[in-house]
LUMKE-222341 format. One record per atom (N, C-alpha, C, O): residue in one letter; chain; atom name; x, y, z. Coordinates in Angstrom, 3 decimals, padded with zeros to 6 digits. Layout:
<recs>
A|A|CA|X|Y|Z
...
</recs>
This chain:
<recs>
M|A|N|162.685|-187.130|-053.729
M|A|CA|163.992|-186.575|-053.975
M|A|C|164.311|-186.735|-055.456
M|A|O|164.166|-187.820|-056.019
E|A|N|164.734|-185.674|-056.064
E|A|CA|165.093|-185.707|-057.492
E|A|C|166.541|-186.090|-057.666
E|A|O|167.391|-185.700|-056.866
T|A|N|166.825|-186.836|-058.682
T|A|CA|168.211|-187.141|-059.001
T|A|C|168.677|-186.267|-060.135
T|A|O|167.899|-185.879|-061.007
A|A|N|169.968|-185.961|-060.111
A|A|CA|170.515|-185.125|-061.156
A|A|C|170.622|-185.868|-062.465
A|A|O|170.710|-187.095|-062.500
Q|A|N|170.612|-185.103|-063.541
Q|A|CA|170.766|-185.743|-064.841
Q|A|C|172.192|-186.267|-064.990
Q|A|O|173.115|-185.662|-064.444
P|A|N|172.405|-187.358|-065.702
P|A|CA|173.778|-187.838|-065.879
P|A|C|174.619|-186.830|-066.650
P|A|O|174.135|-186.113|-067.525
V|A|N|175.889|-186.806|-066.291
V|A|CA|176.850|-185.921|-066.961
V|A|C|177.261|-186.579|-068.281
V|A|O|177.682|-187.735|-068.303
T|A|N|177.140|-185.867|-069.322
T|A|CA|177.572|-186.386|-070.655
T|A|C|178.592|-185.442|-071.255
T|A|O|178.602|-184.252|-070.939
G|A|N|179.409|-185.935|-072.074
G|A|CA|180.379|-185.102|-072.758
G|A|C|181.378|-185.947|-073.546
G|A|O|181.318|-187.176|-073.541
D|A|N|182.262|-185.285|-074.195
D|A|CA|183.256|-185.970|-074.950
D|A|C|184.674|-185.665|-074.407
D|A|O|184.912|-184.593|-073.852
Y|A|N|185.557|-186.573|-074.569
Y|A|CA|186.938|-186.400|-074.207
Y|A|C|187.624|-185.741|-075.396
Y|A|O|187.274|-186.023|-076.542
P|A|N|188.600|-184.864|-075.139
P|A|CA|189.285|-184.249|-076.232
P|A|C|190.138|-185.329|-077.007
P|A|O|190.661|-186.269|-076.408
T|A|N|190.245|-185.154|-078.296
T|A|CA|190.998|-186.157|-079.075
T|A|C|192.447|-185.696|-079.271
T|A|O|193.317|-186.525|-079.537
E|A|N|192.721|-184.407|-079.148
E|A|CA|194.110|-183.981|-079.310
E|A|C|194.897|-184.268|-078.029
E|A|O|194.327|-184.295|-076.938
P|A|N|196.215|-184.483|-078.167
P|A|CA|197.036|-184.776|-076.964
P|A|C|197.080|-183.593|-076.043
P|A|O|197.067|-182.446|-076.492
L|A|N|197.134|-183.860|-074.749
L|A|CA|197.181|-182.822|-073.772
L|A|C|198.633|-182.454|-073.479
L|A|O|199.521|-183.307|-073.496
I|A|N|198.857|-181.164|-073.209
I|A|CA|200.193|-180.700|-072.879
I|A|C|200.422|-180.936|-071.341
I|A|O|199.566|-180.617|-070.517
P|A|N|201.588|-181.494|-071.008
P|A|CA|201.811|-181.752|-069.587
P|A|C|201.900|-180.448|-068.786
P|A|O|202.301|-179.413|-069.318
V|A|N|201.536|-180.507|-067.548
V|A|CA|201.551|-179.340|-066.687
V|A|C|202.997|-178.813|-066.595
V|A|O|203.237|-177.610|-066.697
L|A|N|203.948|-179.735|-066.401
L|A|CA|205.364|-179.426|-066.344
L|A|C|206.098|-180.231|-067.360
L|A|O|205.738|-181.377|-067.629
T|A|N|207.150|-179.642|-067.949
T|A|CA|208.004|-180.462|-068.807
T|A|C|208.939|-181.245|-067.863
T|A|O|209.028|-180.943|-066.673
A|A|N|209.612|-182.227|-068.404
A|A|CA|210.560|-183.042|-067.583
A|A|C|211.692|-182.129|-067.068
A|A|O|212.150|-182.295|-065.937
T|A|N|212.131|-181.192|-067.871
T|A|CA|213.193|-180.260|-067.452
T|A|C|212.745|-179.403|-066.291
T|A|O|213.494|-179.189|-065.337
E|A|N|211.483|-178.896|-066.377
E|A|CA|210.932|-178.062|-065.288
E|A|C|210.734|-178.919|-064.033
E|A|O|210.984|-178.436|-062.928
A|A|N|210.304|-180.139|-064.164
A|A|CA|210.148|-181.022|-063.008
A|A|C|211.498|-181.321|-062.333
A|A|O|211.595|-181.360|-061.106
R|A|N|212.508|-181.526|-063.137
R|A|CA|213.828|-181.805|-062.543
R|A|C|214.347|-180.561|-061.792
R|A|O|214.986|-180.676|-060.746
A|A|N|214.059|-179.380|-062.347
A|A|CA|214.499|-178.144|-061.651
A|A|C|213.722|-178.027|-060.342
A|A|O|214.315|-177.652|-059.331
A|A|N|212.453|-178.324|-060.315
A|A|CA|211.625|-178.195|-059.092
A|A|C|212.156|-179.230|-058.074
A|A|O|212.221|-178.925|-056.883
I|A|N|212.527|-180.411|-058.503
I|A|CA|213.070|-181.432|-057.588
I|A|C|214.380|-180.910|-056.992
I|A|O|214.641|-181.084|-055.802
G|A|N|215.195|-180.273|-057.826
G|A|CA|216.423|-179.721|-057.290
G|A|C|216.190|-178.655|-056.221
G|A|O|216.890|-178.617|-055.210
Y|A|N|215.216|-177.805|-056.450
Y|A|CA|214.872|-176.799|-055.460
Y|A|C|214.321|-177.413|-054.177
Y|A|O|214.604|-176.911|-053.090
M|A|N|213.550|-178.476|-054.277
M|A|CA|213.019|-179.133|-053.064
M|A|C|214.166|-179.807|-052.309
M|A|O|214.173|-179.806|-051.078
R|A|N|215.127|-180.377|-053.019
R|A|CA|216.302|-180.983|-052.337
R|A|C|217.144|-179.897|-051.646
R|A|O|217.670|-180.112|-050.554
L|A|N|217.263|-178.750|-052.284
L|A|CA|217.953|-177.638|-051.640
L|A|C|217.225|-177.201|-050.371
L|A|O|217.852|-176.979|-049.335
L|A|N|215.941|-177.083|-050.455
L|A|CA|215.098|-176.753|-049.299
L|A|C|215.339|-177.730|-048.169
L|A|O|215.416|-177.345|-047.003
E|A|N|215.456|-178.971|-048.519
E|A|CA|215.674|-179.980|-047.483
E|A|C|216.952|-179.733|-046.740
E|A|O|217.006|-179.926|-045.525
T|A|N|217.994|-179.308|-047.437
T|A|CA|219.262|-179.055|-046.743
T|A|C|219.265|-177.756|-045.971
T|A|O|220.035|-177.619|-045.020
L|A|N|218.439|-176.801|-046.340
L|A|CA|218.448|-175.519|-045.682
L|A|C|217.401|-175.439|-044.536
L|A|O|217.567|-174.646|-043.609
D|A|N|216.366|-176.228|-044.599
D|A|CA|215.314|-176.211|-043.618
D|A|C|215.354|-177.526|-042.783
D|A|O|214.941|-178.585|-043.257
L|A|N|215.839|-177.429|-041.585
L|A|CA|216.028|-178.600|-040.781
L|A|C|214.809|-179.047|-039.993
L|A|O|214.893|-179.945|-039.155
T|A|N|213.648|-178.399|-040.274
T|A|CA|212.405|-178.731|-039.635
T|A|C|211.727|-179.913|-040.387
T|A|O|212.198|-180.343|-041.439
P|A|N|210.633|-180.411|-039.827
P|A|CA|209.922|-181.479|-040.543
P|A|C|209.450|-181.024|-042.004
P|A|O|209.264|-181.854|-042.894
R|A|N|209.283|-179.751|-042.174
R|A|CA|208.890|-179.245|-043.508
R|A|C|210.019|-179.501|-044.519
R|A|O|209.763|-179.908|-045.652
G|A|N|211.245|-179.264|-044.105
G|A|CA|212.359|-179.568|-044.988
G|A|C|212.531|-181.052|-045.273
G|A|O|212.890|-181.444|-046.383
Q|A|N|212.274|-181.871|-044.264
Q|A|CA|212.323|-183.325|-044.466
Q|A|C|211.201|-183.754|-045.436
Q|A|O|211.411|-184.636|-046.268
A|A|N|210.038|-183.143|-045.332
A|A|CA|208.922|-183.449|-046.227
A|A|C|209.271|-183.057|-047.633
A|A|O|208.933|-183.784|-048.568
A|A|N|209.946|-181.917|-047.828
A|A|CA|210.360|-181.486|-049.127
A|A|C|211.309|-182.498|-049.753
A|A|O|211.217|-182.804|-050.942
G|A|N|212.211|-183.007|-048.945
G|A|CA|213.159|-183.997|-049.435
G|A|C|212.439|-185.324|-049.814
G|A|O|212.782|-185.971|-050.803
Q|A|N|211.472|-185.686|-049.027
Q|A|CA|210.732|-186.938|-049.345
Q|A|C|209.911|-186.741|-050.626
Q|A|O|209.841|-187.635|-051.470
L|A|N|209.312|-185.599|-050.756
L|A|CA|208.521|-185.296|-051.983
L|A|C|209.436|-185.321|-053.201
L|A|O|209.070|-185.866|-054.243
A|A|N|210.639|-184.726|-053.073
A|A|CA|211.617|-184.679|-054.172
A|A|C|211.971|-186.090|-054.581
A|A|O|212.030|-186.416|-055.766
A|A|N|212.207|-186.926|-053.576
A|A|CA|212.596|-188.326|-053.910
A|A|C|211.439|-189.075|-054.579
A|A|O|211.660|-189.835|-055.522
D|A|N|210.194|-188.865|-054.094
D|A|CA|209.066|-189.505|-054.712
D|A|C|208.915|-189.063|-056.159
D|A|O|208.705|-189.892|-057.045
L|A|N|209.020|-187.760|-056.404
L|A|CA|208.823|-187.225|-057.741
L|A|C|209.969|-187.696|-058.693
L|A|O|209.732|-188.022|-059.856
A|A|N|211.172|-187.718|-058.171
A|A|CA|212.314|-188.169|-058.967
A|A|C|212.154|-189.589|-059.471
A|A|O|212.572|-189.913|-060.583
R|A|N|211.553|-190.426|-058.663
R|A|CA|211.333|-191.836|-059.075
R|A|C|210.293|-191.924|-060.199
R|A|O|210.288|-192.895|-060.956
R|A|N|209.425|-190.936|-060.315
R|A|CA|208.407|-190.954|-061.398
R|A|C|208.876|-190.425|-062.693
R|A|O|208.239|-190.662|-063.719
L|A|N|209.989|-189.699|-062.701
L|A|CA|210.486|-189.140|-063.972
L|A|C|211.341|-190.171|-064.703
L|A|O|212.077|-190.939|-064.083
P|A|N|211.234|-190.175|-066.007
P|A|CA|212.126|-191.061|-066.769
P|A|C|213.548|-190.500|-066.677
P|A|O|213.747|-189.291|-066.555
S|A|N|214.538|-191.413|-066.738
S|A|CA|215.898|-190.978|-066.682
S|A|C|216.253|-190.267|-068.002
S|A|O|215.667|-190.533|-069.052
E|A|N|217.225|-189.362|-067.906
E|A|CA|217.552|-188.552|-069.086
E|A|C|218.218|-189.394|-070.180
E|A|O|218.558|-188.871|-071.241
</recs>
């Protein structure tokens, strides 16, 4: 059985741009909280839980 060659490479030195800005993340959290109030199924509850989890990860304004 042959083994694969090791993966080699360099990490970028420039800073990476976040996928979402803090403002965009706060807006997404607001939409998930709204979904929680409008959708009374477990999916709505899950959206509310995700919103709460994400909100705890964001720095306060």
